[in-house]
C-alpha positions as MATLAB code, in Angstrom:
seq = 'MFENLTNKFEEIFSSLKKAPSLDENQVDEGLRSIRKALIEADVSLDVAKDFIKKVKPKALGQEIIRSTSPGDMIVKIVHDELVNLLGESNTEINLNAVPPVSMMLVGLQGSGKTTTTAKLAKYLEKNKKKKIMMVSLDVYRPAAQEQLSSLGEQNNILTLPMPQILMVLKLYYSIQQEELKLTFK';
ca = [
      88.909  124.006  106.173;
      87.919  124.637  102.524;
      84.282  125.066  103.539;
      85.263  127.687  106.108;
      87.448  129.485  103.553;
      84.637  129.353  100.994;
      82.191  130.866  103.488;
      84.572  133.707  104.320;
      85.228  134.414  100.644;
      81.468  134.472   99.997;
      81.014  137.055  102.769;
      83.831  139.213  101.405;
      82.638  138.992   97.808;
      79.032  139.636   98.828;
      79.991  142.964  100.405;
      82.163  143.898   97.396;
      79.405  143.026   94.917;
      76.911  145.316   96.659;
      78.955  148.423   95.887;
      78.106  150.084   92.550;
      81.745  151.186   92.298;
      84.879  150.385   94.272;
      87.530  152.833   95.394;
      91.050  151.926   96.486;
      90.079  151.825  100.190;
      87.277  149.317   99.538;
      89.609  147.127   97.459;
      92.269  147.322  100.203;
      89.716  146.349  102.857;
      88.478  143.430  100.739;
      92.015  142.210  100.074;
      92.885  142.548  103.766;
      89.883  140.334  104.564;
      90.962  137.826  101.907;
      94.501  137.708  103.341;
      93.080  137.202  106.846;
      90.813  134.387  105.603;
      93.756  132.682  103.882;
      95.907  132.888  107.015;
      93.055  131.529  109.177;
      92.878  128.594  106.726;
      96.572  127.874  107.482;
      97.932  129.280  104.249;
     101.471  130.451  104.991;
     101.890  134.167  105.567;
     104.350  134.469  102.667;
     101.942  132.766  100.246;
      99.017  134.926  101.421;
     101.052  138.144  101.086;
     102.330  137.136   97.648;
      98.787  136.263   96.562;
      97.481  139.684   97.631;
     100.486  141.376   95.994;
      99.519  139.746   92.677;
      95.784  140.471   92.991;
      95.948  144.128   94.111;
      97.409  145.729   90.954;
      94.995  143.753   88.792;
      92.047  144.756   90.973;
      92.968  148.446   90.999;
      94.022  148.693   87.374;
      91.261  146.515   85.924;
      88.998  148.058   83.347;
      85.439  147.101   84.153;
      83.618  145.196   81.431;
      80.196  146.774   80.825;
      78.202  143.673   81.694;
      79.889  143.156   85.088;
      80.081  145.059   88.331;
      83.365  146.012   89.987;
      82.697  143.378   92.653;
      82.265  140.700   89.983;
      85.597  141.704   88.455;
      87.307  141.310   91.847;
      85.767  137.829   92.146;
      87.096  136.943   88.690;
      90.576  138.289   89.456;
      90.757  136.398   92.770;
      89.456  133.231   91.088;
      92.014  133.461   88.282;
      94.842  134.037   90.748;
      93.702  131.109   92.942;
      93.696  128.854   89.881;
      97.179  130.111   89.041;
      98.363  129.493   92.629;
      96.864  126.015   92.983;
      97.755  124.887   89.473;
      95.955  125.140   86.181;
      95.934  121.435   85.453;
      95.460  118.229   87.375;
      98.459  116.004   87.957;
      98.012  112.277   88.387;
      99.271  110.586   91.529;
     102.519  108.822   90.693;
     102.104  105.222   91.841;
     105.056  103.897   89.864;
     106.978  102.274   92.699;
     107.580   98.838   94.108;
     104.461   97.909   96.106;
     103.365   98.610   98.716;
     103.192  102.332   97.989;
     102.589  104.332  101.154;
     100.799  107.662  101.353;
     100.388  109.801  104.420;
      97.778  112.500  104.854;
      98.618  115.117  107.450;
      96.776  118.198  108.557;
      95.057  119.931  111.402;
      92.386  118.227  113.451;
      89.030  118.594  111.737;
      90.461  119.420  108.317;
      89.005  116.300  106.649;
      91.922  113.861  106.530;
      89.876  110.796  107.452;
      87.115  111.290  104.882;
      89.673  112.340  102.274;
      91.597  109.123  102.952;
      88.478  107.032  102.323;
      87.613  108.992   99.165;
      91.163  108.665   97.866;
      91.200  104.936   98.632;
      87.907  104.412   96.818;
      89.178  106.424   93.834;
      92.412  104.422   93.634;
      90.572  101.101   93.875;
      87.961  102.018   91.295;
      89.949  104.061   88.774;
      93.510  102.799   89.190;
      92.632   99.172   90.053;
      94.882   99.264   93.147;
      94.550   97.138   96.263;
      94.177   99.481   99.198;
      94.599   99.195  102.948;
      93.801  102.205  105.117;
      95.588  102.630  108.438;
      94.852  105.250  111.082;
      97.953  106.157  113.046;
      96.235  108.841  115.106;
      97.076  107.566  118.589;
      95.495  110.596  120.254;
      92.047  110.374  118.685;
      90.434  106.935  118.867;
      87.330  108.415  117.210;
      89.378  109.010  114.043;
      90.400  105.339  114.069;
      86.774  104.300  114.458;
      85.660  106.676  111.712;
      88.255  105.289  109.300;
      87.234  101.743  110.161;
      83.563  102.635  109.606;
      84.310  104.327  106.282;
      86.319  101.277  105.268;
      83.374   98.989  106.018;
      80.924  101.246  104.162;
      83.121  101.298  101.066;
      84.486   97.735  101.244;
      88.035   98.995  101.782;
      90.419   97.017  103.960;
      91.474   98.799  107.160;
      94.056   97.809  109.751;
      92.777   98.323  113.297;
      95.067   99.954  115.865;
      95.612   96.793  118.016;
      96.965   94.997  114.949;
      99.170   97.973  114.107;
     100.656   97.833  117.582;
     101.297   94.092  117.222;
     103.057   94.651  113.891;
     105.178   97.452  115.353;
     106.151   95.328  118.369;
     107.104   92.464  116.075;
     109.141   94.797  113.881;
     111.020   96.273  116.831;
     111.678   92.863  118.371;
     113.130   91.684  115.039;
     115.274   94.827  114.943;
     116.523   94.099  118.480;
     117.381   90.493  117.583;
     119.270   91.659  114.493;
     121.255   94.093  116.641;
     122.126   91.319  119.101;
     123.313   89.092  116.265;
     125.379   91.916  114.806;
     127.282   92.495  118.043;
     128.044   88.783  118.778;
];
């Protein structure tokens, strides 16, 4: 997803950088392309519109620094606004809870959840000294389960295979059923 967005931004910025000067129509066309790229990357319409609303006056009213081209200034303005939107500083993951601490990664198919899970697990083990177990709950894509298991093996991270997950869930539900029976006796 980010790679696709990066590629589209590079195309947009490349065409803007080629122009020796930019008029309002060229800026509008570039911003329209940026909004379209954001929406295609599943950024909400409201966020994309708000982003463009913040960038446009800066892009049109920006005084060009002698050493840069108008296209370079647009790149800088968009970059600064993206940093502002995404956050200017990193925030640590809050793991202050009674173990086990669960995390769930959700997103569209092909957006990198499985590899991100393995990278996050490795980071938490190495830097936060946490014991990690990765679990794939994607019942529709067995390949994602296999990929997570493979990444777990490659990085020495414990993974719970789907058959064991199903056993645990069945056990849990059978215990729940027994508790309900005891409650109503």
